[in-house]
N, C-alpha and C positions, 0 to 999 in steps of 0.2 A: 504493499499502499503505499504512495506516497503522500508527501503530508507538502504542505508549504512550508518555505522559510521561518516567516512568521512565527508560525505554531509550533515548529521546534523552537526559537530564539524563544520562546517563552518558555519552554518547559526546560527548559536549559535555567533561565532565568529563578522558575522555581525550585529546581533542585538546590542552586546555591543558595537561596531563602529556605529548605525543607520544608515549604508549601504545596509537594509535589501530591496528587492524589495517586488513588494505585491504580486507577485506569490511567491517568495521564504517564503514571511511572509504565505501563504495559507500552504506552505510545512510546516513549522513548527509550526502552529498553530495546523495542523492536528498530529503533532509525539506530540504534548504537551496533546491533550485530549485523546493519546492511554492512558495515563497510570499515576498514579501521581508519579511512580517514574522517570520518564519522565520530570514531574514537579518540583520534587524535584531537581531534577539534574542539569537542568537548573536555579533555584533560588541559588544553591549552586556556581555556576561557576558565578551569577551575582555578587555574594557579595565580597565586595574588601578582607576582613579580611581572609575569609575561600581560597583566591586565594593566599594572601600573607603566609599563612602558606604550603599551597598545596604546594607552586615553591619552597619555605623553603626547605622542603623534598625532592623532586625533584631534585632541586638541587646538595644536597648530594650525591644521588645516579650515575645521570647522569653526564658524565666528557664531560665540551660543547667543540664542535670543533672548529678549528683556526674562521672559517667563523662566529661563536655564539660568541665569543668573542668581534672580528674585530666591530660585530654588537653591542652587548653590548656597547664597549668603544664610538664608531661614538655617542649612545642613550645621554649618557652622556655628551659628547661634544654640545648637539645639546640642552640641557637641555630642554626635554621636558614638556609641563603640565604635571602634576599630573594624570590629565583623560587618556592621552595618554598613558601614564605609564602601569597604571588598566592594559590597553587594552592588552598591549605588555604582561604581568602579564597573562592577559587570556587565549591569544595565544598561551604561554604555558603549561595552563593547558590544553588546550581545544588540544592540538597536545598529550596528557599524554591522554587521554580519547578518542581519534583516538581507540584506543584498547580496550579500557572497557566500552565504551557506553553501551554496551546492556549487562556487565556482575553484575548483583546487588547486592545489599547490602549482606555484609559477617557479621555472627554470631561473630565472633571470634574478641576480644579485640586490642586494635591498639599494646599493647605488646607485642600481639602472634603474630605481623604481624610483629615488630621489631625485633623480637627473630629470627622467618623464616629469614629476611633479612643477620642477623649475621652469617645465618649457610651458605652460598651460598658466593663460592667465586665468586670473579670481573671478570669473564671468558669473553673476547673479539673474538669474530672469526677473525681467522688468512686472511681470505677472498681470495686473489690473492696467491693462493701457490697450485703447480700441480707436477708432475714428469713425468718422458715419459722414458718407458722402452724398450731400441732397442731391433728388431731382435737377436743378437747378445747376449741379458742380460744384457748391458749396463744399468744404470741409471742414468737419468740426472734431477737433481732438478732444477724446473725453478724459474728463477728471480722474486723474491715477486713483486719488483718499475711495470714488465712489467703483462700485464693482456690478452694478448694472441699470442698465435703464428700462425707462416703461413707454409704449406707444401707444396715442389714440388718435382720432382726425384733428383736433387742434393743435397738439405739441406731443412735445420732445421731454421727457421729464427722467429725472434720474429717482432711485428708489425710493430716497427718501421723500419724494415729492418736489423737491429745489429744481422750477423749468431751466433747461437746455437751450430749446428753440421753437419758436413757433412755427407750424407747417405751411406752407401758404396755399392755398386751394383754387382748383381751376373746373369749375362747371362739376364740382360737388365731385369729382373723377378722383379715385386712388393714388395719391402721389406714392411713389418706389422710392427707396434710399437702401444706401448698400451698408453695410455696419463690417470694419475689418479689424483684425486682430495681427499684431506683428510677432515677430520668433519670439518667445520666451513669454507669450502674456495669455490669458483667458477673459472673455468677457460673458456677463447673463443679461439677456434682454424679455422681456415679456410683451409679446407683442398684441393687438391691439383684442383678439377674441380670445384672450388668455393663457396663451398660450406660450409656455418656458423655452428658452434656449438656450443653452450655454455654448459658448463659444472657442474652440480650441485655438491654441496657436498655429502661425500664417495660415487662418479660415478666412473667409468672406460669405457671408450673407445678406440678401438680396430679397427686401419683402417691401409691404405696402405699407401705409400709415393702418389703411382699413380694409378687409375681404371684401370682392365685389361679388356679385352672381353663387352660383350654386357651386362652389369650390374656394378653396384657402393656399394658394400659391405661393412655395417662396422658392428662393433657386441658395443651392448652397454648393460650395469652395473650399474642400479641407474638410478640418471634425466638425460634430456639433453633437450635442445630444438633447432631446426632445421630447417634452413632455407637453402633450397635446389635448388641446383642451376639447373633450368632449361636444359633438353636435352630428349626430345620425345625418341630419339634410344638408350638412356639407362637409366633405370631403376632405382634408385637408396632405397635400402634396407636396412632396422636397424632392425636387428637379437637379440633376447634377450631370452634366455634361453624356454622361453615359447610361446613366440609369433616372426611374423616379419610381418612389415610393410614395402608395398611398397608403391613408389611417384613418381613423376616425376618431378615435382618442386611446391614447396609448404611450408608453416613454421607450424610447430607440434608440439607439446612437449608431450616427455614420460617420466612416474615415472612407471620403472622395477626392483623397489628395489629386489633383491634376498631375503632379511629377510620380506617381506610383500607378505600377500596372495593375494591382490588385486592391480592390474596392470592397470595404467590407459592413455589413448592415446587421447591426447584434441589438436583438429583441429581449427587453425587458419586463415588460407585461402589454396585454393587451395584442393585436394582433396587426402588420402589416400583408403589405406584398409589393416586392421589389420586382421590378422589370428592367430587363436590357436595352437598353436603345438600341443595339446595333443588332441583337437577333432576333426580340422580342420573345424568348424565353423571360416566361415570371417565376416566382419562387414566392410562398406563401408561409409566412412564420408563424411559430408558436413559441412561448416564453423558453429562455435560454438557448434560441437557435440563431445561429446565423449566415447571411448569403452572400458569400462569396463571389464575387463578380471580376474577372478575367477575359480580355479581350471577347470571345461576342458568347462565354460557358457563365452558366452562373449556376449554382451549387450551394446543397443545403447543407451545415453540419450542426451539433451539438457545439455549447463552449462555457466557459468560466465567465459569467459576466461580471463579476468583480474584476479578474482581470482586463477585459476589453474597455471598462470603464474606468480602470484607475484613473487616467489623469484628472476625472470628474471630482476624484476628492484628493487630488493632489500629490497625487504618487505615480511614478513609474515601475511597471507591474513586468515582471522579465518573464513569468512562465508561458510556455509553450508556445514561445514567439520566437522568430529567426534572427541571428545577429542582426543582419540588417534592416528587418525592421525595428529591434532595441537603437540600431544608432540613427535611424533616419528619425524615429521619434525625438531622441536626446538632439538632436541636430537642429531638428524645427522647435527646441524650448533653448538651448543655448548661442543656436546663431553658430554655427557651423555646418559645414559640410562634408562630408567622408569619402575620401580619396585610397583606395584599397590597392598598394604594391602587390598585392602574394592576393593569394584564393580567398574569399569570406571565411572567416572560421567557423564551424559547424559547433562551437562550443554550445553544450547543450545549457542554458541559464536558467534561472530558479529564484524568486525570492521579488523583493520590493524595493525602491531607492524611494526616499521625497526630494519631490520637484523643487522643495523652496531654496535646496543645498547647492551650492557654491561647485561649478563644475569640476573642480581638480576632486573635493570628494567624490562627486559619483562616478568619477574616472578611475578609481578604485578596483570597482571590478575589473576591468581590460588588465591589471599588472596580476590580482590574484585568479586568474584564471591565464597567467602565460601568453598574452595580446601582446604583442609590442607594437609603441603608438609613438609618435610624436606630433605637436602642434604647431600650423604653421600659419602665415599668413601669403595669400594669393597675390600679386600684383595690382589688381583691386582692392587690397586692403582684409577681406572676407577671411576669416577663422576658418582653416581646413586641418582636420585630423585625420592622418594617414596613417593606416593598419598597413606597417611594414614586419618584413622576414624577423624571425628572433635573429639577436646577439649570438652567433658562436662561442659557447664555454670553453676555454682553454683551459685544461686540466694542468 
């Protein structure tokens, strides 16, 4: 039986604090018996000296949040016993191992890893950043302190009610506009019918200020999560260049980036019909199913929904994803393109990473999986992550 890295991390922490239940103990024992690598990792985490060394190294790269700093100050004030302090160190390291538990032993020297980190800029994502382009060509930069906007027939406002702009009306026809997110940013919009849309990085949503006729149509390029307001008399449609999705009221995720050959539509609840614009083929999805569109084909399969929509919760999820897909997701978030000087790694990744972390911290998983890389800038100044051949180890 396979277990998520986050689950194993929690069990290892519970073992350190002697709070492991009998059932969890069986699960952990099963995981430990699967391989020597698992047992070695558990032994390392149980070693206070090892944890202290790793924690210091981790602390040099991760800038703690105000909440973390406050928690540390509280810990010092309470003067916790030594054993509980070690447990806190273990918790920090296990958090790091949440996204590296199954990325085994690198063949490179520690000096190689340090050299690589020096090459990577300390890049943080922008998070709440987006623009709206109105039908008359005006472009509005949205306030980064706000995370959502609300659309109606008269105005565009932030979620707290602060007005952004009045919508110019012409003969009572709907006015179309476009919400665009850059790299490293997401944004939330509530459409005029009450439908909620979360837009992922490097995405574009075109929508009207109100829906006319017998359908509700929006156009998407990129990735978005939809909570569609139910209206049986007016189906909701999401149109992209290669597919169209029709729903009545449901929750689903669409990943339809123009620079990717494979598009994915994942259903959380309700029912949707996905059509391939090229071939006319269709798939109707039930919850936890995904429609995968590639050229003229469209197939249906069962997936882990949490993995597919992890971005909405502020995480990268590596489970059951190819190395290439993981790199593309990170590239859109941190603003780099990936260049392969060798064959694309076939390493099987598992676990999670937080999208609020800086780039240097997240790229640790490459070190732990033995993948050699370097960060460089193109002539145009764009960041490029180059996956290269491993260095030869001199005997």
